[in-house]
All heavy atoms as a GROMACS GRO file, in nm:
protein
  577
    1LYS      N    1  -0.005   1.793  -0.896
    1LYS     CA    2  -0.026   1.667  -0.824
    1LYS      C    3   0.064   1.659  -0.701
    1LYS      O    4   0.175   1.707  -0.702
    1LYS     CB    5   0.007   1.548  -0.915
    1LYS     CG    6  -0.093   1.522  -1.023
    1LYS     CD    7  -0.058   1.393  -1.093
    1LYS     CE    8  -0.172   1.353  -1.180
    1LYS     NZ    9  -0.154   1.221  -1.236
    2THR      N   10   0.014   1.591  -0.600
    2THR     CA   11   0.093   1.565  -0.480
    2THR      C   12   0.164   1.431  -0.498
    2THR      O   13   0.128   1.353  -0.587
    2THR     CB   14   0.004   1.559  -0.355
    2THR    OG1   15  -0.080   1.444  -0.365
    2THR    CG2   16  -0.080   1.684  -0.340
    3PRO      N   17   0.262   1.400  -0.413
    3PRO     CA   18   0.331   1.271  -0.425
    3PRO      C   19   0.235   1.152  -0.413
    3PRO      O   20   0.262   1.044  -0.464
    3PRO     CB   21   0.430   1.271  -0.310
    3PRO     CG   22   0.453   1.414  -0.279
    3PRO     CD   23   0.323   1.485  -0.311
    4LEU      N   24   0.120   1.172  -0.348
    4LEU     CA   25   0.025   1.063  -0.332
    4LEU      C   26  -0.075   1.053  -0.446
    4LEU      O   27  -0.161   0.968  -0.447
    4LEU     CB   28  -0.052   1.079  -0.200
    4LEU     CG   29   0.029   1.062  -0.074
    4LEU    CD1   30  -0.058   1.082   0.049
    4LEU    CD2   31   0.096   0.927  -0.068
    5SER      N   32  -0.066   1.140  -0.542
    5SER     CA   33  -0.161   1.138  -0.653
    5SER      C   34  -0.138   1.016  -0.742
    5SER      O   35  -0.025   0.988  -0.780
    5SER     CB   36  -0.146   1.263  -0.739
    5SER     OG   37  -0.178   1.377  -0.665
    6PRO      N   38  -0.247   0.946  -0.774
    6PRO     CA   39  -0.231   0.836  -0.869
    6PRO      C   40  -0.199   0.892  -1.006
    6PRO      O   41  -0.237   1.004  -1.039
    6PRO     CB   42  -0.367   0.767  -0.867
    6PRO     CG   43  -0.462   0.866  -0.810
    6PRO     CD   44  -0.382   0.960  -0.725
    7SER      N   45  -0.129   0.815  -1.086
    7SER     CA   46  -0.092   0.863  -1.219
    7SER      C   47  -0.209   0.857  -1.315
    7SER      O   48  -0.207   0.920  -1.419
    7SER     CB   49   0.028   0.786  -1.273
    7SER     OG   50  -0.002   0.649  -1.281
    8SER      N   51  -0.316   0.782  -1.281
    8SER     CA   52  -0.433   0.774  -1.366
    8SER      C   53  -0.553   0.731  -1.282
    8SER      O   54  -0.536   0.669  -1.177
    8SER     CB   55  -0.411   0.674  -1.479
    8SER     OG   56  -0.410   0.543  -1.427
    9PRO      N   57  -0.674   0.761  -1.329
    9PRO     CA   58  -0.793   0.712  -1.257
    9PRO      C   59  -0.796   0.560  -1.248
    9PRO      O   60  -0.841   0.505  -1.148
    9PRO     CB   61  -0.910   0.765  -1.342
    9PRO     CG   62  -0.855   0.884  -1.413
    9PRO     CD   63  -0.709   0.850  -1.439
   10ALA      N   64  -0.747   0.492  -1.350
   10ALA     CA   65  -0.744   0.346  -1.348
   10ALA      C   66  -0.654   0.295  -1.235
   10ALA      O   67  -0.684   0.192  -1.173
   10ALA     CB   68  -0.695   0.292  -1.481
   11GLN      N   69  -0.546   0.367  -1.206
   11GLN     CA   70  -0.456   0.326  -1.098
   11GLN      C   71  -0.527   0.337  -0.963
   11GLN      O   72  -0.509   0.251  -0.877
   11GLN     CB   73  -0.329   0.411  -1.099
   11GLN     CG   74  -0.228   0.364  -0.996
   11GLN     CD   75  -0.109   0.455  -0.984
   11GLN    OE1   76  -0.120   0.574  -1.007
   11GLN    NE2   77   0.003   0.399  -0.948
   12LEU      N   78  -0.607   0.439  -0.945
   12LEU     CA   79  -0.683   0.455  -0.821
   12LEU      C   80  -0.782   0.341  -0.804
   12LEU      O   81  -0.794   0.283  -0.696
   12LEU     CB   82  -0.756   0.590  -0.820
   12LEU     CG   83  -0.829   0.626  -0.693
   12LEU    CD1   84  -0.736   0.626  -0.572
   12LEU    CD2   85  -0.896   0.761  -0.708
   13VAL      N   86  -0.849   0.303  -0.909
   13VAL     CA   87  -0.943   0.190  -0.906
   13VAL      C   88  -0.867   0.062  -0.872
   13VAL      O   89  -0.913  -0.019  -0.791
   13VAL     CB   90  -1.017   0.177  -1.041
   13VAL    CG1   91  -1.095   0.047  -1.049
   13VAL    CG2   92  -1.109   0.297  -1.062
   14HIS      N   93  -0.749   0.044  -0.932
   14HIS     CA   94  -0.668  -0.076  -0.905
   14HIS      C   95  -0.624  -0.080  -0.759
   14HIS      O   96  -0.629  -0.186  -0.695
   14HIS     CB   97  -0.548  -0.079  -1.000
   14HIS     CG   98  -0.463  -0.201  -0.988
   14HIS    ND1   99  -0.512  -0.327  -1.011
   14HIS    CD2  100  -0.333  -0.216  -0.953
   14HIS    CE1  101  -0.414  -0.415  -0.990
   14HIS    NE2  102  -0.305  -0.349  -0.955
   15ALA      N  103  -0.582   0.034  -0.704
   15ALA     CA  104  -0.539   0.039  -0.564
   15ALA      C  105  -0.654   0.002  -0.471
   15ALA      O  106  -0.635  -0.072  -0.374
   15ALA     CB  107  -0.486   0.178  -0.530
   16ARG      N  108  -0.773   0.051  -0.500
   16ARG     CA  109  -0.890   0.017  -0.418
   16ARG      C  110  -0.919  -0.132  -0.424
   16ARG      O  111  -0.950  -0.195  -0.322
   16ARG     CB  112  -1.012   0.096  -0.465
   16ARG     CG  113  -1.006   0.241  -0.426
   16ARG     CD  114  -1.129   0.316  -0.475
   16ARG     NE  115  -1.117   0.455  -0.438
   16ARG     CZ  116  -1.172   0.554  -0.504
   16ARG    NH1  117  -1.244   0.530  -0.613
   16ARG    NH2  118  -1.158   0.679  -0.464
   17ALA      N  119  -0.907  -0.191  -0.542
   17ALA     CA  120  -0.929  -0.335  -0.556
   17ALA      C  121  -0.824  -0.414  -0.478
   17ALA      O  122  -0.856  -0.516  -0.416
   17ALA     CB  123  -0.926  -0.375  -0.703
   18MET      N  124  -0.700  -0.366  -0.479
   18MET     CA  125  -0.593  -0.434  -0.406
   18MET      C  126  -0.616  -0.428  -0.255
   18MET      O  127  -0.576  -0.520  -0.183
   18MET     CB  128  -0.458  -0.373  -0.443
   18MET     CG  129  -0.416  -0.404  -0.585
   18MET     SD  130  -0.266  -0.318  -0.634
   18MET     CE  131  -0.145  -0.396  -0.528
   19ARG      N  132  -0.679  -0.322  -0.204
   19ARG     CA  133  -0.710  -0.313  -0.062
   19ARG      C  134  -0.810  -0.421  -0.022
   19ARG      O  135  -0.804  -0.474   0.090
   19ARG     CB  136  -0.769  -0.176  -0.028
   19ARG     CG  137  -0.666  -0.069  -0.014
   19ARG     CD  138  -0.728   0.064   0.030
   19ARG     NE  139  -0.655   0.168  -0.039
   19ARG     CZ  140  -0.706   0.254  -0.126
   19ARG    NH1  141  -0.834   0.254  -0.152
   19ARG    NH2  142  -0.630   0.341  -0.185
   20ARG      N  143  -0.901  -0.452  -0.112
   20ARG     CA  144  -1.002  -0.554  -0.082
   20ARG      C  145  -0.948  -0.696  -0.099
   20ARG      O  146  -1.005  -0.791  -0.044
   20ARG     CB  147  -1.124  -0.536  -0.174
   20ARG     CG  148  -1.206  -0.412  -0.140
   20ARG     CD  149  -1.335  -0.407  -0.220
   20ARG     NE  150  -1.315  -0.400  -0.364
   20ARG     CZ  151  -1.302  -0.287  -0.435
   20ARG    NH1  152  -1.305  -0.170  -0.373
   20ARG    NH2  153  -1.285  -0.291  -0.565
   21ALA      N  154  -0.841  -0.713  -0.174
   21ALA     CA  155  -0.787  -0.846  -0.204
   21ALA      C  156  -0.641  -0.856  -0.164
   21ALA      O  157  -0.556  -0.894  -0.244
   21ALA     CB  158  -0.804  -0.875  -0.353
   22MET      N  159  -0.610  -0.822  -0.038
   22MET     CA  160  -0.471  -0.827   0.007
   22MET      C  161  -0.423  -0.972   0.014
   22MET      O  162  -0.502  -1.064   0.037
   22MET     CB  163  -0.457  -0.763   0.146
   22MET     CG  164  -0.478  -0.614   0.145
   22MET     SD  165  -0.424  -0.530   0.297
   22MET     CE  166  -0.503  -0.621   0.424
   23THR      N  167  -0.293  -0.989  -0.005
   23THR     CA  168  -0.233  -1.122   0.007
   23THR      C  169  -0.228  -1.160   0.155
   23THR      O  170  -0.244  -1.075   0.244
   23THR     CB  171  -0.090  -1.123  -0.050
   23THR    OG1  172  -0.008  -1.037   0.029
   23THR    CG2  173  -0.089  -1.079  -0.197
   24THR      N  174  -0.205  -1.286   0.183
   24THR     CA  175  -0.196  -1.332   0.322
   24THR      C  176  -0.086  -1.257   0.398
   24THR      O  177  -0.111  -1.210   0.509
   24THR     CB  178  -0.175  -1.484   0.327
   24THR    OG1  179  -0.287  -1.547   0.264
   24THR    CG2  180  -0.162  -1.534   0.470
   25PRO      N  181   0.036  -1.243   0.344
   25PRO     CA  182   0.138  -1.167   0.418
   25PRO      C  183   0.097  -1.021   0.443
   25PRO      O  184   0.124  -0.966   0.551
   25PRO     CB  185   0.262  -1.175   0.328
   25PRO     CG  186   0.242  -1.298   0.246
   25PRO     CD  187   0.093  -1.306   0.224
   26GLU      N  188   0.031  -0.960   0.346
   26GLU     CA  189  -0.014  -0.821   0.364
   26GLU      C  190  -0.120  -0.814   0.474
   26GLU      O  191  -0.115  -0.723   0.558
   26GLU     CB  192  -0.071  -0.764   0.234
   26GLU     CG  193   0.033  -0.738   0.130
   26GLU     CD  194  -0.026  -0.707  -0.007
   26GLU    OE1  195  -0.145  -0.734  -0.032
   26GLU    OE2  196   0.051  -0.656  -0.091
   27ARG      N  197  -0.211  -0.910   0.478
   27ARG     CA  198  -0.314  -0.912   0.584
   27ARG      C  199  -0.249  -0.930   0.721
   27ARG      O  200  -0.291  -0.867   0.818
   27ARG     CB  201  -0.416  -1.024   0.558
   27ARG     CG  202  -0.522  -0.987   0.457
   27ARG     CD  203  -0.640  -1.084   0.461
   27ARG     NE  204  -0.601  -1.222   0.439
   27ARG     CZ  205  -0.588  -1.280   0.320
   27ARG    NH1  206  -0.611  -1.211   0.212
   27ARG    NH2  207  -0.553  -1.406   0.310
   28ARG      N  208  -0.150  -1.017   0.729
   28ARG     CA  209  -0.083  -1.040   0.858
   28ARG      C  210  -0.013  -0.913   0.907
   28ARG      O  211  -0.023  -0.878   1.025
   28ARG     CB  212   0.019  -1.153   0.846
   28ARG     CG  213  -0.045  -1.288   0.837
   28ARG     CD  214   0.059  -1.396   0.826
   28ARG     NE  215  -0.006  -1.527   0.814
   28ARG     CZ  216   0.052  -1.633   0.764
   28ARG    NH1  217   0.176  -1.627   0.720
   28ARG    NH2  218  -0.014  -1.746   0.756
   29LEU      N  219   0.056  -0.845   0.818
   29LEU     CA  220   0.124  -0.722   0.857
   29LEU      C  221   0.022  -0.616   0.895
   29LEU      O  222   0.038  -0.546   0.996
   29LEU     CB  223   0.215  -0.671   0.745
   29LEU     CG  224   0.288  -0.540   0.773
   29LEU    CD1  225   0.370  -0.548   0.902
   29LEU    CD2  226   0.377  -0.503   0.656
   30TRP      N  227  -0.085  -0.602   0.819
   30TRP     CA  228  -0.188  -0.503   0.848
   30TRP      C  229  -0.251  -0.531   0.986
   30TRP      O  230  -0.271  -0.439   1.065
   30TRP     CB  231  -0.295  -0.505   0.739
   30TRP     CG  232  -0.402  -0.403   0.757
   30TRP    CD1  233  -0.536  -0.427   0.769
   30TRP    CD2  234  -0.388  -0.260   0.763
   30TRP    NE1  235  -0.604  -0.310   0.782
   30TRP    CE2  236  -0.516  -0.205   0.779
   30TRP    CE3  237  -0.279  -0.175   0.758
   30TRP    CZ2  238  -0.539  -0.068   0.789
   30TRP    CZ3  239  -0.301  -0.038   0.767
   30TRP    CH2  240  -0.430   0.014   0.783
   31SER      N  241  -0.276  -0.658   1.018
   31SER     CA  242  -0.330  -0.694   1.149
   31SER      C  243  -0.235  -0.657   1.261
   31SER      O  244  -0.275  -0.605   1.364
   31SER     CB  245  -0.361  -0.844   1.156
   31SER     OG  246  -0.467  -0.876   1.069
   32ALA      N  247  -0.105  -0.682   1.240
   32ALA     CA  248  -0.006  -0.649   1.342
   32ALA      C  249   0.004  -0.497   1.361
   32ALA      O  250   0.016  -0.449   1.475
   32ALA     CB  251   0.131  -0.706   1.303
   33LEU      N  252  -0.001  -0.424   1.252
   33LEU     CA  253   0.007  -0.278   1.262
   33LEU      C  254  -0.116  -0.221   1.333
   33LEU      O  255  -0.104  -0.125   1.410
   33LEU     CB  256   0.019  -0.215   1.122
   33LEU     CG  257   0.151  -0.238   1.051
   33LEU    CD1  258   0.142  -0.193   0.906
   33LEU    CD2  259   0.265  -0.166   1.122
   34ARG      N  260  -0.230  -0.278   1.310
   34ARG     CA  261  -0.353  -0.230   1.374
   34ARG      C  262  -0.356  -0.269   1.522
   34ARG      O  263  -0.411  -0.196   1.604
   34ARG     CB  264  -0.475  -0.285   1.303
   34ARG     CG  265  -0.486  -0.225   1.162
   34ARG     CD  266  -0.608  -0.270   1.091
   34ARG     NE  267  -0.722  -0.202   1.151
   34ARG     CZ  268  -0.848  -0.232   1.125
   34ARG    NH1  269  -0.876  -0.328   1.042
   34ARG    NH2  270  -0.945  -0.167   1.182
   35ALA      N  271  -0.296  -0.382   1.557
   35ALA     CA  272  -0.296  -0.430   1.696
   35ALA      C  273  -0.199  -0.350   1.783
   35ALA      O  274  -0.221  -0.336   1.903
   35ALA     CB  275  -0.259  -0.578   1.701
   36ALA      N  276  -0.092  -0.299   1.723
   36ALA     CA  277   0.008  -0.222   1.797
   36ALA      C  278   0.028  -0.087   1.727
   36ALA      O  279   0.122  -0.070   1.650
   36ALA     CB  280   0.140  -0.299   1.804
   37PRO      N  281  -0.064   0.008   1.750
   37PRO     CA  282  -0.057   0.136   1.678
   37PRO      C  283   0.078   0.205   1.697
   37PRO      O  284   0.136   0.203   1.805
   37PRO     CB  285  -0.168   0.218   1.741
   37PRO     CG  286  -0.258   0.120   1.808
   37PRO     CD  287  -0.172   0.002   1.844
   38LEU      N  288   0.126   0.266   1.588
   38LEU     CA  289   0.255   0.334   1.589
   38LEU      C  290   0.244   0.480   1.634
   38LEU      O  291   0.345   0.547   1.649
   38LEU     CB  292   0.315   0.333   1.447
   38LEU     CG  293   0.336   0.198   1.382
   38LEU    CD1  294   0.380   0.216   1.238
   38LEU    CD2  295   0.439   0.119   1.461
   39GLY      N  296   0.121   0.528   1.650
   39GLY     CA  297   0.102   0.669   1.679
   39GLY      C  298   0.107   0.754   1.553
   39GLY      O  299   0.108   0.876   1.558
   40MET      N  300   0.111   0.688   1.438
   40MET     CA  301   0.110   0.754   1.308
   40MET      C  302   0.012   0.679   1.219
   40MET      O  303  -0.008   0.559   1.235
   40MET     CB  304   0.249   0.750   1.243
   40MET     CG  305   0.355   0.828   1.315
   40MET     SD  306   0.515   0.807   1.236
   40MET     CE  307   0.589   0.692   1.351
   41LYS      N  308  -0.046   0.750   1.124
   41LYS     CA  309  -0.140   0.687   1.033
   41LYS      C  310  -0.066   0.604   0.929
   41LYS      O  311   0.024   0.652   0.862
   41LYS     CB  312  -0.223   0.793   0.962
   41LYS     CG  313  -0.330   0.736   0.873
   41LYS     CD  314  -0.418   0.845   0.815
   41LYS     CE  315  -0.527   0.784   0.729
   41LYS     NZ  316  -0.619   0.886   0.682
   42VAL      N  317  -0.103   0.477   0.919
   42VAL     CA  318  -0.047   0.387   0.818
   42VAL      C  319  -0.156   0.363   0.714
   42VAL      O  320  -0.268   0.324   0.748
   42VAL     CB  321  -0.004   0.252   0.880
   42VAL    CG1  322   0.049   0.158   0.772
   42VAL    CG2  323   0.099   0.273   0.990
   43ARG      N  324  -0.124   0.389   0.590
   43ARG     CA  325  -0.218   0.367   0.480
   43ARG      C  326  -0.173   0.244   0.402
   43ARG      O  327  -0.055   0.213   0.398
   43ARG     CB  328  -0.221   0.489   0.389
   43ARG     CG  329  -0.271   0.614   0.462
   43ARG     CD  330  -0.268   0.735   0.374
   43ARG     NE  331  -0.354   0.712   0.257
   43ARG     CZ  332  -0.354   0.788   0.150
   43ARG    NH1  333  -0.273   0.893   0.142
   43ARG    NH2  334  -0.433   0.762   0.048
   44ARG      N  335  -0.269   0.175   0.342
   44ARG     CA  336  -0.233   0.055   0.265
   44ARG      C  337  -0.276   0.071   0.121
   44ARG      O  338  -0.374   0.137   0.090
   44ARG     CB  339  -0.295  -0.069   0.327
   44ARG     CG  340  -0.442  -0.065   0.340
   44ARG     CD  341  -0.492  -0.178   0.432
   44ARG     NE  342  -0.632  -0.156   0.460
   44ARG     CZ  343  -0.730  -0.229   0.412
   44ARG    NH1  344  -0.705  -0.335   0.339
   44ARG    NH2  345  -0.855  -0.200   0.441
   45GLN      N  346  -0.199   0.009   0.032
   45GLN     CA  347  -0.223   0.014  -0.113
   45GLN      C  348  -0.241   0.159  -0.158
   45GLN      O  349  -0.346   0.200  -0.203
   45GLN     CB  350  -0.343  -0.073  -0.152
   45GLN     CG  351  -0.333  -0.217  -0.106
   45GLN     CD  352  -0.207  -0.290  -0.154
   45GLN    OE1  353  -0.146  -0.253  -0.251
   45GLN    NE2  354  -0.168  -0.394  -0.083
   46VAL      N  355  -0.133   0.236  -0.144
   46VAL     CA  356  -0.135   0.379  -0.171
   46VAL      C  357  -0.069   0.410  -0.305
   46VAL      O  358   0.047   0.375  -0.326
   46VAL     CB  359  -0.061   0.456  -0.059
   46VAL    CG1  360  -0.062   0.605  -0.086
   46VAL    CG2  361  -0.122   0.426   0.076
   47PRO      N  362  -0.141   0.477  -0.395
   47PRO     CA  363  -0.079   0.521  -0.520
   47PRO      C  364   0.027   0.628  -0.492
   47PRO      O  365  -0.001   0.726  -0.425
   47PRO     CB  366  -0.195   0.580  -0.600
   47PRO     CG  367  -0.318   0.525  -0.538
   47PRO     CD  368  -0.285   0.506  -0.394
   48LEU      N  369   0.147   0.604  -0.539
   48LEU     CA  370   0.258   0.700  -0.527
   48LEU      C  371   0.315   0.716  -0.667
   48LEU      O  372   0.396   0.634  -0.710
   48LEU     CB  373   0.365   0.651  -0.431
   48LEU     CG  374   0.325   0.636  -0.285
   48LEU    CD1  375   0.433   0.563  -0.207
   48LEU    CD2  376   0.300   0.772  -0.224
   49GLY      N  377   0.274   0.820  -0.737
   49GLY     CA  378   0.318   0.836  -0.875
   49GLY      C  379   0.276   0.716  -0.957
   49GLY      O  380   0.161   0.676  -0.952
   50PRO      N  381   0.370   0.653  -1.028
   50PRO     CA  382   0.334   0.538  -1.112
   50PRO      C  383   0.326   0.405  -1.035
   50PRO      O  384   0.298   0.302  -1.094
   50PRO     CB  385   0.448   0.533  -1.214
   50PRO     CG  386   0.565   0.588  -1.140
   50PRO     CD  387   0.508   0.695  -1.049
   51PHE      N  388   0.350   0.408  -0.905
   51PHE     CA  389   0.355   0.286  -0.824
   51PHE      C  390   0.239   0.280  -0.727
   51PHE      O  391   0.175   0.380  -0.697
   51PHE     CB  392   0.486   0.278  -0.746
   51PHE     CG  393   0.607   0.292  -0.832
   51PHE    CD1  394   0.676   0.411  -0.837
   51PHE    CD2  395   0.651   0.186  -0.911
   51PHE    CE1  396   0.788   0.426  -0.919
   51PHE    CE2  397   0.762   0.199  -0.993
   51PHE     CZ  398   0.831   0.319  -0.996
   52ILE      N  399   0.213   0.160  -0.672
   52ILE     CA  400   0.119   0.143  -0.563
   52ILE      C  401   0.197   0.077  -0.449
   52ILE      O  402   0.240  -0.038  -0.462
   52ILE     CB  403  -0.002   0.057  -0.603
   52ILE    CG1  404  -0.080   0.127  -0.715
   52ILE    CG2  405  -0.093   0.033  -0.482
   52ILE    CD1  406  -0.197   0.048  -0.769
   53ALA      N  407   0.217   0.152  -0.342
   53ALA     CA  408   0.291   0.101  -0.227
   53ALA      C  409   0.199   0.015  -0.142
   53ALA      O  410   0.082   0.049  -0.121
   53ALA     CB  411   0.345   0.217  -0.143
   54ASP      N  412   0.251  -0.097  -0.090
   54ASP     CA  413   0.170  -0.183  -0.004
   54ASP      C  414   0.126  -0.108   0.121
   54ASP      O  415   0.010  -0.111   0.159
   54ASP     CB  416   0.246  -0.310   0.035
   54ASP     CG  417   0.265  -0.405  -0.082
   54ASP    OD1  418   0.187  -0.398  -0.180
   54ASP    OD2  419   0.359  -0.486  -0.077
   55PHE      N  420   0.222  -0.041   0.186
   55PHE     CA  421   0.194   0.038   0.306
   55PHE      C  422   0.274   0.167   0.300
   55PHE      O  423   0.387   0.168   0.250
   55PHE     CB  424   0.232  -0.041   0.433
   55PHE     CG  425   0.154  -0.168   0.448
   55PHE    CD1  426   0.204  -0.287   0.400
   55PHE    CD2  427   0.029  -0.169   0.509
   55PHE    CE1  428   0.132  -0.405   0.411
   55PHE    CE2  429  -0.044  -0.286   0.520
   55PHE     CZ  430   0.007  -0.405   0.471
   56TYR      N  431   0.216   0.275   0.355
   56TYR     CA  432   0.283   0.405   0.351
   56TYR      C  433   0.253   0.482   0.479
   56TYR      O  434   0.137   0.491   0.521
   56TYR     CB  435   0.234   0.485   0.230
   56TYR     CG  436   0.299   0.621   0.217
   56TYR    CD1  437   0.435   0.633   0.190
   56TYR    CD2  438   0.225   0.737   0.230
   56TYR    CE1  439   0.495   0.757   0.177
   56TYR    CE2  440   0.285   0.862   0.217
   56TYR     CZ  441   0.420   0.871   0.190
   56TYR     OH  442   0.479   0.994   0.179
   57VAL      N  443   0.359   0.536   0.542
   57VAL     CA  444   0.347   0.621   0.660
   57VAL      C  445   0.394   0.760   0.618
   57VAL      O  446   0.514   0.785   0.607
   57VAL     CB  447   0.430   0.568   0.778
   57VAL    CG1  448   0.409   0.655   0.902
   57VAL    CG2  449   0.398   0.423   0.807
   58ALA      N  450   0.300   0.850   0.593
   58ALA     CA  451   0.332   0.983   0.541
   58ALA      C  452   0.414   1.066   0.640
   58ALA      O  453   0.502   1.142   0.598
   58ALA     CB  454   0.204   1.057   0.505
   59ALA      N  455   0.389   1.050   0.769
   59ALA     CA  456   0.457   1.131   0.870
   59ALA      C  457   0.609   1.118   0.863
   59ALA      O  458   0.681   1.212   0.894
   59ALA     CB  459   0.408   1.093   1.010
   60VAL      N  460   0.656   1.002   0.820
   60VAL     CA  461   0.800   0.979   0.812
   60VAL      C  462   0.843   0.937   0.672
   60VAL      O  463   0.954   0.891   0.651
   60VAL     CB  464   0.847   0.874   0.916
   60VAL    CG1  465   0.833   0.927   1.056
   60VAL    CG2  466   0.771   0.742   0.901
   61GLN      N  467   0.752   0.951   0.577
   61GLN     CA  468   0.776   0.916   0.437
   61GLN      C  469   0.834   0.775   0.422
   61GLN      O  470   0.932   0.752   0.352
   61GLN     CB  471   0.866   1.019   0.368
   61GLN     CG  472   0.801   1.155   0.362
   61GLN     CD  473   0.887   1.255   0.289
   61GLN    OE1  474   1.008   1.238   0.274
   61GLN    NE2  475   0.825   1.362   0.243
   62LEU      N  476   0.769   0.681   0.490
   62LEU     CA  477   0.814   0.541   0.490
   62LEU      C  478   0.723   0.458   0.401
   62LEU      O  479   0.601   0.460   0.417
   62LEU     CB  480   0.811   0.485   0.633
   62LEU     CG  481   0.840   0.336   0.648
   62LEU    CD1  482   0.986   0.307   0.615
   62LEU    CD2  483   0.806   0.290   0.787
   63VAL      N  484   0.784   0.385   0.308
   63VAL     CA  485   0.711   0.290   0.223
   63VAL      C  486   0.754   0.150   0.265
   63VAL      O  487   0.873   0.122   0.279
   63VAL     CB  488   0.744   0.312   0.074
   63VAL    CG1  489   0.684   0.202  -0.012
   63VAL    CG2  490   0.695   0.448   0.028
   64VAL      N  491   0.655   0.062   0.283
   64VAL     CA  492   0.683  -0.077   0.316
   64VAL      C  493   0.622  -0.163   0.206
   64VAL      O  494   0.503  -0.154   0.178
   64VAL     CB  495   0.624  -0.117   0.453
   64VAL    CG1  496   0.648  -0.265   0.480
   64VAL    CG2  497   0.682  -0.031   0.563
   65GLU      N  498   0.704  -0.245   0.143
   65GLU     CA  499   0.660  -0.338   0.040
   65GLU      C  500   0.672  -0.480   0.096
   65GLU      O  501   0.774  -0.515   0.154
   65GLU     CB  502   0.747  -0.326  -0.085
   65GLU     CG  503   0.709  -0.212  -0.175
   65GLU     CD  504   0.572  -0.229  -0.237
   65GLU    OE1  505   0.542  -0.339  -0.290
   65GLU    OE2  506   0.495  -0.134  -0.234
   66VAL      N  507   0.568  -0.558   0.078
   66VAL     CA  508   0.570  -0.698   0.120
   66VAL      C  509   0.606  -0.779  -0.003
   66VAL      O  510   0.532  -0.781  -0.101
   66VAL     CB  511   0.433  -0.739   0.176
   66VAL    CG1  512   0.435  -0.886   0.216
   66VAL    CG2  513   0.396  -0.651   0.294
   67ASP      N  514   0.720  -0.847   0.002
   67ASP     CA  515   0.766  -0.927  -0.113
   67ASP      C  516   0.686  -1.055  -0.122
   67ASP      O  517   0.633  -1.105  -0.024
   67ASP     CB  518   0.914  -0.961  -0.098
   67ASP     CG  519   1.005  -0.843  -0.119
   67ASP    OD1  520   0.961  -0.745  -0.183
   67ASP    OD2  521   1.119  -0.846  -0.072
   68GLY      N  522   0.682  -1.107  -0.241
   68GLY     CA  523   0.614  -1.233  -0.262
   68GLY      C  524   0.588  -1.258  -0.407
   68GLY      O  525   0.620  -1.177  -0.495
   69ALA      N  526   0.528  -1.371  -0.436
   69ALA     CA  527   0.505  -1.414  -0.574
   69ALA      C  528   0.416  -1.316  -0.650
   69ALA      O  529   0.433  -1.299  -0.770
   69ALA     CB  530   0.441  -1.552  -0.575
   70THR      N  531   0.322  -1.249  -0.583
   70THR     CA  532   0.234  -1.157  -0.655
   70THR      C  533   0.311  -1.042  -0.716
   70THR      O  534   0.274  -0.990  -0.820
   70THR     CB  535   0.125  -1.100  -0.563
   70THR    OG1  536   0.186  -1.032  -0.454
   70THR    CG2  537   0.032  -1.209  -0.514
   71HIS      N  538   0.420  -1.002  -0.653
   71HIS     CA  539   0.501  -0.894  -0.708
   71HIS      C  540   0.585  -0.941  -0.827
   71HIS      O  541   0.617  -0.863  -0.915
   71HIS     CB  542   0.591  -0.833  -0.600
   71HIS     CG  543   0.512  -0.760  -0.495
   71HIS    ND1  544   0.460  -0.635  -0.515
   71HIS    CD2  545   0.476  -0.795  -0.370
   71HIS    CE1  546   0.397  -0.596  -0.407
   71HIS    NE2  547   0.404  -0.691  -0.318
   72ASP      N  548   0.620  -1.068  -0.829
   72ASP     CA  549   0.700  -1.121  -0.939
   72ASP      C  550   0.621  -1.126  -1.070
   72ASP      O  551   0.678  -1.117  -1.177
   72ASP     CB  552   0.748  -1.263  -0.906
   72ASP     CG  553   0.845  -1.265  -0.789
   72ASP    OD1  554   0.906  -1.161  -0.760
   72ASP    OD2  555   0.856  -1.370  -0.726
   73ASP      N  556   0.488  -1.139  -1.058
   73ASP     CA  557   0.404  -1.150  -1.177
   73ASP      C  558   0.373  -1.017  -1.244
   73ASP      O  559   0.325  -1.014  -1.355
   73ASP     CB  560   0.271  -1.218  -1.141
   73ASP     CG  561   0.292  -1.361  -1.098
   73ASP    OD1  562   0.396  -1.420  -1.133
   73ASP    OD2  563   0.205  -1.414  -1.027
   74GLN      N  564   0.399  -0.906  -1.177
   74GLN     CA  565   0.363  -0.776  -1.232
   74GLN      C  566   0.477  -0.719  -1.313
   74GLN      O  567   0.592  -0.729  -1.277
   74GLN     CB  568   0.326  -0.680  -1.119
   74GLN     CG  569   0.203  -0.727  -1.044
   74GLN     CD  570   0.169  -0.635  -0.928
   74GLN    OE1  571   0.227  -0.530  -0.913
   74GLN    NE2  572   0.074  -0.676  -0.848
   75ALA      N  573   0.444  -0.657  -1.425
   75ALA     CA  574   0.546  -0.596  -1.511
   75ALA      C  575   0.545  -0.447  -1.494
   75ALA      O  576   0.455  -0.387  -1.451
   75ALA     CB  577   0.517  -0.633  -1.655
   0.00000   0.00000   0.00000
């Protein structure tokens, strides 16, 4: 497996669902990133091992997590 491999097929399905149902702060950040391109590919809701990162820039191995109530509810 690569670092971007989901730990299970269910995790991949969950990440895809999260892309379609982003929180308001995640949508705002995604809009800002798309409006001012960084010159690097930014991926959203990326499975990284047992986790799903909100945003990931592979070129510099940068993970960006948007804090909020939705993260507090997950175990």
